[in-house]
VEXKE-335861 format. One line per 10 residues: number of its first residue (from 0); their letters; for each residue x, y, z of C-alpha. Coordinates in nm, 4 decimals. Example, Ala and Ser with C-alpha at 12.3 -4.5 7.8 and 13.67 -1.06 7.14 Angstrom:
<recs>
0	as	1.2300/-0.4500/0.7800; 1.3670/-0.1060/0.7140 .
</recs>
This chain:
<recs>
0	mtdpitnpat	1.6801/-0.2455/0.3016; 1.7593/-0.1662/-0.0624; 1.6080/0.1312/-0.2380; 1.3781/-0.0032/-0.5125; 1.4090/0.3185/-0.7107; 1.7883/0.3039/-0.7490; 1.8331/-0.0754/-0.7322; 1.9146/-0.2018/-1.0845; 1.7577/-0.5396/-0.9992; 1.4149/-0.3804/-0.9511 .
10	peacfgkeav	1.1943/-0.4441/-1.2549; 1.0730/-0.1434/-1.4481; 0.7112/-0.2477/-1.4018; 0.5147/-0.5240/-1.2375; 0.1458/-0.5646/-1.1754; -0.0501/-0.7650/-0.9221; -0.0067/-0.8305/-0.5534; 0.2112/-1.1410/-0.5942; 0.4412/-0.9910/-0.8586; 0.4958/-0.6703/-0.6623 .
20	slaladhaav	0.5430/-0.8587/-0.3340; 0.8155/-1.0720/-0.4949; 0.9881/-0.7935/-0.6868; 0.9774/-0.5423/-0.4008; 1.0047/-0.7752/-0.1015; 1.2363/-0.5281/0.0781; 1.0136/-0.2242/0.0191; 0.8984/-0.0737/0.3506; 0.5413/-0.0179/0.2300; 0.5077/-0.3672/0.0826 .
30	qglaeyilda	0.6244/-0.5141/0.4138; 0.4261/-0.2784/0.6374; 0.0958/-0.3032/0.4518; 0.1229/-0.6698/0.3453; -0.1871/-0.7846/0.5335; -0.4047/-0.5118/0.3759; -0.2948/-0.5241/0.0103; -0.5606/-0.6465/-0.2350; -0.3747/-0.5408/-0.5488; -0.0492/-0.3645/-0.6283 .
40	kwdrkeltlt	0.1296/-0.1932/-0.9126; 0.4900/-0.0826/-0.9573; 0.5227/0.1328/-1.2683; 0.7506/0.4252/-1.3575; 0.9118/0.3970/-1.0132; 0.5783/0.4559/-0.8393; 0.4167/0.2090/-0.6005; 0.0376/0.1887/-0.5822; -0.1238/-0.0364/-0.3220; -0.4974/-0.1068/-0.3320 .
50	vapenivaac	-0.6690/-0.1833/-0.0019; -1.0295/-0.2549/0.0943; -1.2281/0.0558/0.1963; -1.2936/-0.0904/0.5412; -0.9152/-0.1169/0.5963; -0.8112/0.2354/0.4985; -0.7506/0.3600/0.8542; -0.5536/0.0489/0.9525; -0.3551/0.0650/0.6262; -0.2714/0.4325/0.6850 .
60	kaaqaagyvf	-0.1567/0.3551/1.0395; 0.0578/0.0700/0.9043; 0.2048/0.3008/0.6387; 0.2809/0.5586/0.9065; 0.4528/0.2913/1.1196; 0.6538/0.1854/0.8111; 0.7939/0.5381/0.7807; 0.5413/0.7110/0.5551; 0.4770/0.9897/0.8030; 0.3681/1.2666/0.5657 .
70	fedvtgvdwy	0.0193/1.2760/0.4151; 0.0242/1.4749/0.0892; -0.3363/1.4540/-0.0293; -0.6332/1.2410/-0.1206; -0.7844/1.2703/-0.4662; -1.0948/1.1224/-0.6229; -1.1649/0.9742/-0.9647; -1.5077/0.8904/-1.1045; -1.4794/0.5866/-1.3345; -1.8501/0.5983/-1.4314 .
80	paeprfqlsy	-2.0010/0.3813/-1.5792; -1.7471/0.1260/-1.4483; -1.7916/-0.0464/-1.1124; -1.6634/0.0182/-0.8589; -1.7346/0.3732/-0.9599; -1.5026/0.5815/-0.7414; -1.1338/0.5596/-0.6675; -0.9693/0.7485/-0.3827; -0.5911/0.7818/-0.3985; -0.4019/0.8714/-0.0819 .
90	sllsyklkqr	-0.0504/1.0053/-0.1500; 0.1963/0.9375/0.1309; 0.5623/1.0307/0.1649; 0.8577/0.9045/0.3661; 1.1257/1.1684/0.4122; 1.3601/0.9155/0.5712; 1.3260/0.6627/0.2887; 1.2857/0.9286/0.0181; 0.9895/0.7363/-0.1194; 0.6335/0.8172/-0.2129 .
100	irvvvrlneg	0.3497/0.5660/-0.2250; -0.0113/0.5761/-0.3297; -0.2737/0.3877/-0.1284; -0.5958/0.3365/-0.3243; -0.9500/0.2357/-0.2312; -1.2315/0.1654/-0.4783; -1.5915/0.2441/-0.3835; -1.9317/0.1760/-0.5310; -2.2028/0.4405/-0.5562; -2.3440/0.5138/-0.2103 .
110	qsvasitgvw	-2.0584/0.3446/-0.0273; -1.8732/0.5389/0.2412; -1.5161/0.5183/0.3654; -1.3747/0.5982/0.7087; -1.2053/0.9331/0.7596; -0.8298/0.9237/0.8169; -0.8292/1.2555/1.0049; -0.7527/1.0577/1.3210; -0.4272/0.9417/1.1588; -0.3444/1.2612/0.9694 .
120	paanfyerev	-0.5456/1.5710/1.0698; -0.4275/1.7328/0.7437; -0.6710/1.5047/0.5573; -0.9610/1.7196/0.6841; -0.9886/1.9655/0.3942; -0.8996/1.7054/0.1286; -1.1774/1.4722/0.2439; -1.4209/1.7629/0.2477; -1.3194/1.8491/-0.1091; -1.3748/1.4902/-0.2293 .
130	fdlfgvpftg	-1.7110/1.4860/-0.0495; -1.8132/1.8208/-0.1991; -1.7107/1.7488/-0.5585; -1.7780/1.3712/-0.5830; -2.0302/1.3050/-0.3047; -1.8201/1.0367/-0.1350; -1.9025/1.0371/0.2394; -1.6272/0.9945/0.4999; -1.7590/0.8372/0.8193; -1.6163/0.9791/1.1387 .
140	hpnltrimmp	-1.5079/1.3050/0.9758; -1.5155/1.5909/1.2308; -1.6840/1.8435/0.9960; -1.8016/1.6877/0.6699; -1.9517/1.9964/0.5045; -1.9092/2.1553/0.1647; -1.5801/2.3360/0.1212; -1.5904/2.4729/-0.2357; -1.9497/2.4826/-0.3545; -2.2240/2.6916/-0.1900 .
150	dnwkghplrk	-2.4225/2.5104/0.0799; -2.7375/2.5131/-0.1356; -2.5625/2.3619/-0.4422; -2.7384/2.0586/-0.5889; -2.5217/1.7647/-0.6845; -2.1482/1.7070/-0.7068; -1.9854/1.8719/-1.0106; -1.6922/1.6340/-1.0691; -1.9153/1.3304/-1.1158; -1.9210/1.2156/-1.4757 .
160	dypvegyr	-2.3003/1.2033/-1.4727; -2.3293/1.5645/-1.3549; -2.5380/1.7668/-1.6060; -2.3171/1.9441/-1.8604; -2.5311/2.2560/-1.8409; -2.4602/2.2652/-1.4664; -2.6644/2.4112/-1.1877; -2.9719/2.6200/-1.2657 .
</recs>
């Protein structure tokens, strides 16, 4: 398997599932997650794979089986007023392959996503942080409670529609 980062034949950027699948056919993540990929992007030597929210656990297990054994974090982005509104980005690392990938899900307001704590227990606090600050619920999470804001806090302060004057 060739390393797409050091291989001179690898294009500098390509966008879309088909283009990435062709350009990075030997990439472990492209092969391992092929059945789950909805969209893909290879840009600045970073691979981003978009999967459906209902497939996040299966995609994470497939990534783990492909060698991406280290979960770094999950972050949230609020694209308000765009739909789908929220984007969750899961950063995964393969020590063996010396590669990092990003697995992304897009969610509408009120939509939940399954917790990946069964795949990577380290996701626990990160999912709680995304829940606390964005209000995205993770089904199956072992302790989905606020982690940063007080328990009586109203709202989720990293949402773009959160009042500028804040909590009163």
